LOLO-24652 format. One record per atom (N, C-alpha, C, CB): z, x, y; residue in one letter; residue number from 1; atom name. Coordinates in pm, 1 decimal. Last residue first. Glycine has a CB too. Example, Ala and Ser with C-alpha at 12.3 -4.5 7.8 and 13.67 -1.06 7.14 Angstrom:
2
708.0_1285.0_-225.0_S_2_N
714.0_1367.0_-106.0_S_2_CA
787.0_1290.0_3.0_S_2_C
572.5_1408.4_-59.8_S_2_CB
780.0_1319.0_-569.0_A_1_N
780.0_1230.0_-450.0_A_1_CA
780.0_1320.0_-330.0_A_1_C
904.6_1130.8_-447.3_A_1_CB
***
This chain:
91
1082.9_4027.3_2575.6_D_91_N
1258.1_4110.7_2542.7_D_91_CA
1236.5_4237.6_2452.1_D_91_C
1389.1_3992.9_2433.1_D_91_CB
839.3_3986.3_2665.7_T_90_N
927.2_4068.7_2747.2_T_90_CA
1071.7_4111.5_2706.7_T_90_C
938.8_4003.0_2862.6_T_90_CB
813.5_3833.5_2430.4_E_89_N
727.7_3967.7_2467.7_E_89_CA
832.2_4022.8_2556.4_E_89_C
565.1_3947.0_2550.1_E_89_CB
902.0_3620.2_2430.9_D_88_N
941.9_3649.2_2335.4_D_88_CA
884.1_3826.8_2362.6_D_88_C
892.2_3543.8_2215.4_D_88_CB
809.9_3463.0_2691.2_A_87_N
911.4_3509.8_2711.1_A_87_CA
955.0_3645.3_2568.1_A_87_C
1000.3_3373.5_2731.5_A_87_CB
565.5_3464.3_2592.1_M_86_N
520.3_3567.5_2696.0_M_86_CA
654.5_3587.5_2754.9_M_86_C
398.7_3518.7_2809.2_M_86_CB
589.2_3207.5_2450.9_E_85_N
570.7_3305.5_2407.7_E_85_CA
572.0_3441.4_2485.6_E_85_C
480.9_3279.7_2356.5_E_85_CB
706.8_3053.8_2629.3_R_84_N
794.4_3076.8_2505.5_R_84_CA
773.0_3241.4_2458.8_R_84_C
743.2_2961.5_2373.5_R_84_CB
486.8_2991.1_2753.9_R_83_N
568.2_3042.9_2808.7_R_83_CA
660.2_3100.8_2696.8_R_83_C
616.9_2958.7_2900.7_R_83_CB
298.5_2848.8_2577.8_P_82_N
284.5_3002.4_2605.0_P_82_CA
385.6_3039.6_2711.9_P_82_C
132.1_3044.8_2656.2_P_82_CB
487.8_2660.8_2535.2_V_81_N
415.9_2708.0_2416.3_V_81_CA
394.1_2857.5_2487.3_V_81_C
263.8_2609.0_2367.0_V_81_CB
463.6_2420.8_2665.4_T_80_N
586.8_2519.5_2701.1_T_80_CA
553.0_2625.7_2580.6_T_80_C
766.6_2438.6_2690.8_T_80_CB
264.1_2282.1_2675.5_A_79_N
262.3_2356.8_2756.8_A_79_CA
386.8_2471.7_2796.2_A_79_C
231.1_2277.8_2837.1_A_79_CB
347.1_2115.0_2425.6_P_78_N
182.3_2240.3_2412.7_P_78_CA
219.0_2340.2_2580.6_P_78_C
-61.3_2099.0_2437.5_P_78_CB
611.5_2027.0_2311.3_D_77_N
518.2_2012.1_2472.7_D_77_CA
430.8_2146.0_2449.6_D_77_C
636.4_2026.0_2657.3_D_77_CB
673.6_1967.4_1983.1_C_76_N
702.2_2079.8_2127.1_C_76_CA
580.9_2051.9_2191.7_C_76_C
718.2_2271.3_2099.2_C_76_CB
571.5_1801.9_1843.4_I_75_N
733.3_1862.3_1798.8_I_75_CA
757.9_1926.8_1906.3_I_75_C
757.3_1969.5_1663.3_I_75_CB
347.6_1575.6_1749.7_I_74_N
362.4_1653.6_1816.2_I_74_CA
503.5_1698.5_1831.1_I_74_C
305.3_1620.2_1906.2_I_74_CB
294.5_1373.5_1418.6_A_73_N
337.5_1375.9_1543.4_A_73_CA
355.5_1512.3_1639.0_A_73_C
450.0_1314.4_1528.7_A_73_CB
-6.8_1404.7_1318.5_R_72_N
115.5_1378.1_1287.3_R_72_CA
187.0_1428.2_1433.0_R_72_C
159.8_1452.7_1144.0_R_72_CB
-330.1_1246.1_1189.7_Y_71_N
-238.8_1307.4_1322.7_Y_71_CA
-82.0_1299.6_1266.2_Y_71_C
-257.7_1194.9_1489.2_Y_71_CB
-562.0_1269.1_1030.2_I_70_N
-484.0_1200.0_1057.4_I_70_CA
-372.5_1270.1_1125.0_I_70_C
-461.6_1136.1_959.6_I_70_CB
-934.2_1182.9_1051.5_E_69_N
-848.4_1253.5_1113.7_E_69_CA
-715.6_1187.3_1078.2_E_69_C
-880.9_1263.6_1256.0_E_69_CB
-1253.3_1176.4_900.9_V_68_N
-1124.2_1108.1_965.3_V_68_CA
-997.9_1185.3_971.6_V_68_C
-1087.6_984.9_890.2_V_68_CB
-1615.2_1268.1_980.4_R_67_N
-1460.7_1339.8_973.6_R_67_CA
-1319.2_1229.3_1029.0_R_67_C
-1468.3_1495.8_1098.4_R_67_CB
-1854.7_1152.7_917.5_D_66_N
-1777.1_1134.7_1011.2_D_66_CA
-1657.1_1210.0_889.0_D_66_C
-1769.5_963.1_1083.8_D_66_CB
-2100.0_1109.1_753.1_G_65_N
-2093.4_1278.8_770.1_G_65_CA
-1955.4_1225.6_896.9_G_65_C
-2295.0_1395.1_849.9_G_65_CB
-2221.2_825.0_854.0_A_64_N
-2229.9_911.8_714.6_A_64_CA
-2210.4_1053.7_829.6_A_64_C
-2418.7_894.4_590.3_A_64_CB
-1916.0_601.4_1015.4_Q_63_N
-2074.2_666.0_973.2_Q_63_CA
-2130.2_775.7_917.2_Q_63_C
-2139.6_681.2_1059.6_Q_63_CB
-1708.9_383.1_979.6_L_62_N
-1761.7_485.0_961.4_L_62_CA
-1950.7_523.9_960.9_L_62_C
-1693.4_502.0_851.1_L_62_CB
-1545.5_121.8_1173.9_P_61_N
-1644.5_173.8_1069.5_P_61_CA
-1675.5_308.8_1090.3_P_61_C
-1772.5_99.5_1067.4_P_61_CB
-1205.1_105.8_1175.1_A_60_N
-1291.6_145.0_1283.9_A_60_CA
-1425.2_152.3_1180.8_A_60_C
-1240.3_299.9_1374.6_A_60_CB
-954.7_16.6_1111.3_D_59_N
-1046.9_-59.4_1099.3_D_59_CA
-1171.0_-25.9_1134.5_D_59_C
-1019.0_-148.2_1146.3_D_59_CB
-776.5_222.2_1202.8_T_58_N
-788.0_205.1_1075.2_T_58_CA
-898.5_119.9_1037.7_T_58_C
-675.0_161.8_1028.3_T_58_CB
-888.8_309.8_1550.1_K_57_N
-799.8_211.5_1438.2_K_57_CA
-865.9_229.6_1303.4_K_57_C
-802.5_33.0_1476.0_K_57_CB
-898.1_628.9_1668.5_V_56_N
-975.3_494.6_1656.3_V_56_CA
-840.5_430.1_1546.3_V_56_C
-1173.5_512.2_1574.3_V_56_CB
-883.4_936.7_1896.2_V_55_N
-817.9_803.4_1842.6_V_55_CA
-883.5_694.9_1785.3_V_55_C
-755.9_744.1_1935.5_V_55_CB
-1134.5_1154.7_1812.1_K_54_N
-1089.6_1073.3_1885.3_K_54_CA
-1013.4_963.8_1855.9_K_54_C
-1165.9_1046.1_1935.3_K_54_CB
-1150.5_1411.3_1651.4_G_53_N
-1055.8_1410.3_1748.3_G_53_CA
-1051.7_1309.8_1879.9_G_53_C
-1060.3_1534.3_1787.6_G_53_CB
-1323.2_1285.0_1436.4_F_52_N
-1382.0_1421.5_1508.2_F_52_CA
-1309.9_1397.0_1667.2_F_52_C
-1591.2_1427.7_1512.0_F_52_CB
-1142.7_981.0_1459.3_I_51_N
-1263.3_1050.8_1400.0_I_51_CA
-1344.2_1135.2_1484.8_I_51_C
-1351.7_957.2_1347.0_I_51_CB
-825.9_940.0_1362.5_G_50_N
-953.4_949.3_1461.0_G_50_CA
-1010.5_1017.2_1401.3_G_50_C
-952.7_994.8_1596.6_G_50_CB
-492.4_798.8_1395.5_V_49_N
-577.1_865.7_1319.5_V_49_CA
-683.9_840.0_1382.3_V_49_C
-580.6_839.2_1188.1_V_49_CB
-120.4_855.9_1443.4_K_48_N
-264.5_786.2_1446.2_K_48_CA
-369.8_847.0_1393.3_K_48_C
-309.9_759.9_1570.2_K_48_CB
192.6_674.8_1254.1_Q_47_N
112.9_808.0_1294.3_Q_47_CA
-29.1_731.8_1321.7_Q_47_C
105.3_945.4_1156.6_Q_47_CB
272.4_468.8_1147.0_A_46_N
360.9_515.8_1243.4_A_46_CA
227.6_645.9_1313.4_A_46_C
537.0_583.1_1156.7_A_46_CB
160.4_303.6_964.0_D_45_N
180.6_258.5_1019.2_D_45_CA
239.5_317.9_1171.1_D_45_C
219.2_199.7_945.9_D_45_CB
73.7_561.8_787.8_L_44_N
-12.3_518.1_828.8_L_44_CA
16.3_383.4_966.7_L_44_C
-73.6_490.2_702.8_L_44_CB
227.7_812.7_713.9_D_43_N
298.3_692.3_733.6_D_43_CA
153.1_612.8_826.5_D_43_C
473.0_721.8_829.2_D_43_CB
293.5_1052.0_479.7_I_42_N
191.2_992.9_556.9_I_42_CA
221.3_878.6_565.1_I_42_C
68.3_1002.7_517.8_I_42_CB
413.3_1190.0_289.7_A_41_N
514.5_1120.8_365.6_A_41_CA
421.3_1105.9_479.2_A_41_C
661.5_1197.7_393.7_A_41_CB
290.2_1246.6_60.1_P_40_N
360.5_1113.4_8.5_P_40_CA
424.0_1089.1_201.0_P_40_C
522.8_1148.9_-164.3_P_40_CB
3.4_1389.3_0.5_F_39_N
89.4_1368.2_105.4_F_39_CA
174.2_1261.0_165.2_F_39_C
34.3_1392.2_176.0_F_39_CB
-165.6_1323.5_-177.4_M_38_N
-120.0_1426.4_-200.2_M_38_CA
-17.0_1478.1_-84.6_M_38_C
-225.9_1501.2_-227.7_M_38_CB
-172.1_1003.5_-150.1_G_37_N
-78.9_1078.4_-307.1_G_37_CA
-4.1_1217.4_-267.0_G_37_C
-211.0_1136.0_-460.8_G_37_CB
-287.1_1042.9_33.4_L_36_N
-188.7_961.0_70.9_L_36_CA
-85.4_973.3_-50.0_L_36_C
-243.6_816.0_101.3_L_36_CB
-558.0_1073.9_-62.3_I_35_N
-507.4_1215.3_8.3_I_35_CA
-320.5_1128.1_36.0_I_35_C
-638.5_1274.0_213.2_I_35_CB
-748.3_954.5_-179.9_G_34_N
-618.7_1036.1_-266.0_G_34_CA
-520.4_1082.1_-152.8_G_34_C
-675.1_1192.5_-364.1_G_34_CB
-967.3_833.5_-54.0_S_33_N
-972.3_1018.0_-113.4_S_33_CA
-852.8_1025.6_-143.4_S_33_C
-1010.2_1160.9_-2.2_S_33_CB
-910.9_562.5_-13.6_Q_32_N
-1016.7_604.6_-122.7_Q_32_CA
-1007.6_744.2_-161.4_Q_32_C
-1160.9_582.6_-75.4_Q_32_CB
-767.7_567.1_199.9_T_31_N
-714.9_539.8_98.0_T_31_CA
-790.4_548.6_-50.6_T_31_C
-673.0_429.0_129.7_T_31_CB
-930.9_697.3_421.3_I_30_N
-781.2_745.5_373.8_I_30_CA
-755.4_699.2_207.1_I_30_C
-650.5_659.6_484.6_I_30_CB
-1126.3_495.7_354.6_A_29_N
-1170.7_596.6_304.6_A_29_CA
-1086.1_703.9_292.4_A_29_C
-1265.8_623.8_360.2_A_29_CB
-1017.7_283.6_434.6_D_28_N
-1066.8_256.1_327.4_D_28_CA
-1099.2_419.7_295.3_D_28_C
-1184.6_141.0_335.9_D_28_CB
-937.7_338.1_756.3_G_27_N
-806.3_317.8_636.0_G_27_CA
-896.0_326.2_530.1_G_27_C
-701.6_157.7_629.1_G_27_CB
-1218.2_344.3_867.2_A_26_N
-1159.2_448.2_862.9_A_26_CA
-995.1_472.2_753.0_A_26_C
-1148.4_460.4_1010.9_A_26_CB
-1444.8_153.8_639.4_T_25_N
-1307.7_199.4_775.6_T_25_CA
-1286.9_323.9_735.8_T_25_C
-1131.6_109.6_780.5_T_25_CB
-1782.5_89.7_513.3_T_24_N
-1619.6_205.1_497.2_T_24_CA
-1569.7_187.1_628.3_T_24_C
-1640.5_409.4_467.9_T_24_CB
-2017.8_31.8_551.2_G_23_N
-1974.4_-41.6_587.1_G_23_CA
-1776.2_-34.2_589.7_G_23_C
-2054.3_-128.1_519.4_G_23_CB
-2166.4_237.0_239.6_E_22_N
-2168.6_126.1_384.7_E_22_CA
-2104.6_44.8_478.5_E_22_C
-2212.5_51.7_374.1_E_22_CB
-1911.9_356.6_37.0_P_21_N
-2008.5_279.2_45.2_P_21_CA
-2011.1_267.3_208.3_P_21_C
-1989.0_150.1_-43.9_P_21_CB
-1861.4_703.1_18.6_V_20_N
-1811.1_602.5_40.9_V_20_CA
-1962.9_512.0_79.8_V_20_C
-1689.4_625.4_148.2_V_20_CB
-1768.0_1015.3_-123.1_E_19_N
-1865.6_955.5_-127.1_E_19_CA
-1833.5_760.8_-114.0_E_19_C
-1929.3_1020.0_-258.4_E_19_CB
-1578.3_1260.5_43.4_I_18_N
-1567.7_1195.4_-75.6_I_18_CA
-1680.0_1075.2_-52.5_I_18_C
-1408.8_1147.0_-105.7_I_18_CB
-1417.6_1561.6_64.6_R_17_N
-1541.4_1521.8_124.2_R_17_CA
-1531.6_1435.7_4.8_R_17_C
-1674.5_1628.6_158.1_R_17_CB
-1074.4_1646.0_240.4_L_16_N
-1124.5_1639.5_112.1_L_16_CA
-1296.3_1554.0_136.7_L_16_C
-995.3_1546.4_7.4_L_16_CB
-866.2_1874.5_373.4_W_15_N
-1051.6_1834.7_358.2_W_15_CA
-1094.6_1813.4_243.8_W_15_C
-1158.2_1943.3_398.5_W_15_CB
-529.5_1944.1_349.2_A_14_N
-652.9_1912.0_289.0_A_14_CA
-779.2_1858.1_345.7_A_14_C
-625.1_1837.7_209.0_A_14_CB
-275.8_2206.2_371.6_Q_13_N
-369.1_2132.2_440.9_Q_13_CA
-478.4_2067.6_360.4_Q_13_C
-423.6_2213.1_535.7_Q_13_CB
66.3_2261.0_371.1_N_12_N
-30.4_2237.2_325.4_N_12_CA
-165.9_2163.5_431.1_N_12_C
22.3_2167.8_219.6_N_12_CB
310.6_2319.0_594.9_S_11_N
274.5_2424.3_480.8_S_11_CA
157.5_2418.1_362.4_S_11_C
394.1_2434.6_406.9_S_11_CB
281.4_2163.1_785.1_P_10_N
339.2_2289.9_817.3_P_10_CA
281.7_2354.9_700.4_P_10_C
501.8_2298.2_834.4_P_10_CB
-13.7_1944.4_725.0_D_9_N
127.5_1966.0_732.7_D_9_CA
206.0_2122.3_753.7_D_9_C
169.6_1907.5_607.2_D_9_CB
-317.2_1768.9_753.4_S_8_N
-265.6_1940.5_742.4_S_8_CA
-110.9_1907.4_773.2_S_8_C
-348.7_2075.1_884.0_S_8_CB
-620.2_1632.3_681.0_Y_7_N
-429.8_1657.3_723.1_Y_7_CA
-409.2_1785.1_711.8_Y_7_C
-299.8_1584.9_614.3_Y_7_CB
-903.1_1449.1_650.8_C_6_N
-842.5_1594.3_659.1_C_6_CA
-681.6_1539.4_713.9_C_6_C
-944.2_1718.0_789.6_C_6_CB
-1190.4_1349.8_501.5_V_5_N
-1062.2_1270.1_501.9_V_5_CA
-991.5_1388.6_489.5_V_5_C
-1033.1_1151.5_387.4_V_5_CB
-1570.8_1278.2_525.5_S_4_N
-1482.4_1395.6_501.7_S_4_CA
-1351.0_1282.1_556.6_S_4_C
-1525.1_1570.0_607.0_S_4_CB
-1795.0_1080.6_403.7_V_3_N
-1739.4_1157.6_472.1_V_3_CA
-1639.2_1242.3_445.8_V_3_C
-1716.4_1107.1_542.6_V_3_CB
-2225.4_1021.4_288.2_Q_2_N
-2012.5_1118.8_258.9_Q_2_CA
-1995.9_1119.0_373.5_Q_2_C
-1965.6_1319.0_189.4_Q_2_CB
-2275.3_718.5_191.3_M_1_N
-2281.2_791.6_227.4_M_1_CA
-2154.2_875.3_193.8_M_1_C
-2321.3_762.4_322.9_M_1_CB
***
């Protein structure tokens, strides 16, 4: 079955489509995709993983067509971003 694994950092992004056998988990797909070699900073012990925007554990089984996402930590409060942008416009 075909699944996707995606990740992005501030300077690069990857969306890899791979073929995996039935019973593959999110963690298996991440490993098999080779994305850990492309982004050595990924730490699956510290970072969350999701399928189509829903956080799951790495042992979650996949279905055909699933998109496995590796999330980075939020570095700013999203609620403050619009306020900052509005402040920049008034300067």
